[in-house]
C-alpha positions as CSV (number, residue, x, y, z in Angstrom):
1,M,5.7,-31.3,23.4
2,K,4.0,-31.4,26.6
3,R,0.4,-31.3,27.4
4,E,0.0,-27.9,28.8
5,E,2.2,-26.7,25.9
6,K,0.1,-28.2,23.1
7,E,-3.1,-26.8,25.0
8,K,-1.8,-23.4,24.9
9,V,-1.0,-23.9,21.2
10,V,-4.4,-25.1,20.7
11,S,-6.2,-22.1,22.7
12,E,-4.1,-19.7,20.6
13,L,-4.7,-21.1,17.3
14,K,-8.3,-21.3,18.1
15,Q,-8.2,-17.7,18.8
16,K,-6.8,-16.8,15.6
17,F,-9.4,-19.0,13.8
18,E,-12.2,-16.9,15.2
19,E,-10.1,-13.5,14.8
20,S,-9.1,-13.9,11.2
21,Q,-11.6,-12.8,8.4
22,L,-9.5,-14.6,5.8
23,G,-7.5,-17.9,6.1
24,I,-5.3,-19.2,3.6
25,F,-3.6,-22.5,3.5
26,A,-0.3,-23.2,1.5
27,D,2.1,-26.1,1.5
28,Y,5.7,-24.5,2.0
29,R,7.7,-27.9,1.8
30,G,11.1,-26.8,-0.6
31,L,11.0,-23.2,1.0
32,N,14.3,-22.9,2.8
33,V,14.5,-20.9,6.2
34,K,15.6,-17.6,4.1
35,Q,12.3,-17.5,2.0
36,M,10.1,-18.9,4.6
37,T,11.6,-15.6,6.7
38,E,10.9,-13.1,3.4
39,L,7.5,-14.7,3.1
40,R,6.7,-14.0,6.5
41,K,8.2,-10.6,6.9
42,K,5.9,-9.7,3.6
43,L,3.0,-11.2,5.3
44,K,3.5,-8.8,8.4
45,E,3.9,-5.8,6.2
46,A,0.5,-6.6,4.5
47,G,-1.3,-7.3,8.3
48,S,-1.4,-11.0,8.5
49,E,0.8,-13.7,9.9
50,M,1.6,-17.1,9.0
51,K,2.2,-19.9,11.3
52,V,3.2,-23.7,11.2
53,V,1.4,-26.0,13.4
54,K,1.0,-29.6,13.9
55,N,-2.5,-30.6,11.8
56,T,-3.7,-32.6,14.5
57,L,-3.7,-29.5,17.1
58,A,-4.9,-27.5,13.9
59,R,-7.8,-30.1,13.6
60,L,-8.4,-29.4,17.3
61,A,-8.4,-25.6,17.5
62,S,-10.7,-25.4,14.4
63,K,-13.6,-27.5,16.2
64,G,-16.7,-24.9,16.4
65,T,-15.0,-22.1,13.9
66,K,-15.6,-21.6,10.3
67,F,-11.9,-23.2,9.7
68,E,-13.7,-26.7,10.6
69,K,-14.7,-26.7,7.1
70,L,-11.2,-27.1,5.8
71,E,-10.3,-29.8,7.2
72,D,-9.8,-31.9,4.0
73,Y,-6.6,-29.4,3.2
74,L,-4.6,-30.4,6.7
75,E,-2.4,-33.0,4.8
76,G,1.1,-32.6,5.0
77,P,3.2,-29.8,6.2
78,I,0.8,-26.6,6.1
79,G,1.7,-23.0,6.6
80,F,-1.6,-20.8,7.8
81,T,-2.2,-17.7,7.0
82,F,-4.4,-15.3,9.0
83,C,-6.0,-12.1,7.9
84,Y,-7.5,-9.8,10.2
85,D,-8.2,-6.7,8.2
86,D,-7.8,-6.1,4.5
87,P,-7.8,-9.7,2.6
88,V,-6.4,-8.4,-0.7
89,A,-3.0,-7.8,0.7
90,P,-2.1,-11.3,1.9
91,A,-3.8,-13.0,-1.1
92,K,-1.8,-10.8,-3.3
93,V,1.4,-11.4,-1.2
94,L,1.3,-15.3,-1.2
95,V,0.0,-15.5,-4.7
96,D,3.3,-13.2,-6.1
97,F,5.5,-15.5,-3.7
98,S,4.0,-18.5,-5.0
99,D,5.0,-17.4,-8.8
100,E,8.3,-16.6,-7.6
101,N,9.0,-19.9,-5.8
102,P,6.7,-22.9,-6.8
103,S,7.6,-24.5,-3.8
104,L,4.8,-22.7,-2.3
105,E,1.9,-24.4,-3.1
106,L,-1.6,-22.6,-2.3
107,K,-4.0,-25.0,-1.1
108,G,-7.3,-23.1,-0.4
109,G,-9.0,-20.7,2.0
110,I,-11.8,-19.3,4.0
111,W,-13.1,-16.3,3.7
112,D,-16.2,-15.2,5.9
113,D,-17.4,-18.6,6.1
114,K,-16.8,-19.7,2.7
115,V,-14.5,-22.2,1.5
116,I,-12.2,-20.5,-1.6
117,S,-10.3,-22.6,-4.1
118,I,-7.3,-21.4,-5.1
119,E,-8.2,-19.9,-8.4
120,E,-10.6,-17.4,-6.3
121,I,-7.4,-16.7,-4.1
122,K,-5.8,-15.8,-7.4
123,Q,-8.9,-13.6,-8.2
124,L,-8.8,-12.0,-5.1
125,S,-5.4,-10.8,-5.2
126,K,-6.0,-9.2,-8.6
127,V,-8.3,-7.0,-6.8
128,P,-7.1,-3.1,-6.3
129,P,-6.2,-2.3,-2.6
130,R,-8.5,-1.0,-0.3
131,E,-7.2,2.7,-0.3
132,V,-7.7,2.6,-4.3
133,L,-11.0,1.0,-3.8
134,L,-12.5,3.7,-1.7
135,S,-10.9,6.6,-3.7
136,R,-12.9,5.1,-6.7
137,M,-16.0,5.1,-4.7
138,L,-15.7,8.8,-3.1
139,S,-14.9,10.1,-6.5
140,S,-17.6,8.5,-7.9
141,M,-20.0,9.8,-5.0
142,K,-18.4,13.4,-5.5
143,A,-18.8,13.5,-9.2
144,P,-23.0,14.4,-9.1
145,V,-22.2,17.2,-6.6
146,S,-19.2,18.7,-9.0
147,R,-21.3,18.6,-11.8
148,T,-24.1,20.5,-9.9
149,V,-21.9,22.8,-8.6
150,N,-20.2,23.4,-12.0
151,V,-23.8,23.7,-13.8
152,L,-25.3,26.4,-11.1
153,G,-21.8,28.2,-11.2
154,G,-22.4,28.5,-14.9
155,V,-26.0,29.7,-14.6
156,L,-24.4,32.3,-11.8
157,I,-21.6,33.4,-14.4
158,K,-24.4,33.9,-17.3
159,F,-26.5,35.9,-15.1
160,M,-23.3,38.0,-14.3
161,N,-22.8,38.7,-17.8
162,V,-26.2,39.6,-18.8
163,L,-25.9,42.4,-15.8
164,K,-22.6,43.5,-17.4
165,A,-24.1,43.8,-20.7
166,I,-27.1,45.9,-19.2
167,E,-24.7,47.8,-17.3
168,E,-22.8,48.9,-20.6
169,N,-26.4,49.5,-22.6
170,K,-27.0,52.1,-19.6
171,K,-23.8,53.6,-20.3
């Protein structure tokens, strides 16, 4: 690889390190091309991407970013998974894929300047999707208002029944 190409790869990788919310590292040795393509497709559907880069270039690109803390993980062939939006989806994809294909070995990751272990990645993968969490939050916020409306509606119905009873008594 020529120097210009290396510089380009380092700058692109540094940009990914800076923009990503979550990064997960995995050893992909033992996966064939078909499995790797399938994994990349699933990760793309989950709003993330996987890159395989030489560790020396990754070390250079990680300087000055939150990923600099992960230098210990950069041994052997490593696939870098970058997540830009919902961190749960790619974690779920990687954990499920590693369960189906033991050749994919999760090494660790970083999430918002914090190094996370394999166990934490597995716990993250068990969190419900963002849409489910938002709907749960919305329903819990809506519940007190709904109860108040029901109580006030019940008072109004009782008041109407009293008025109707008074009307019938006057007839």
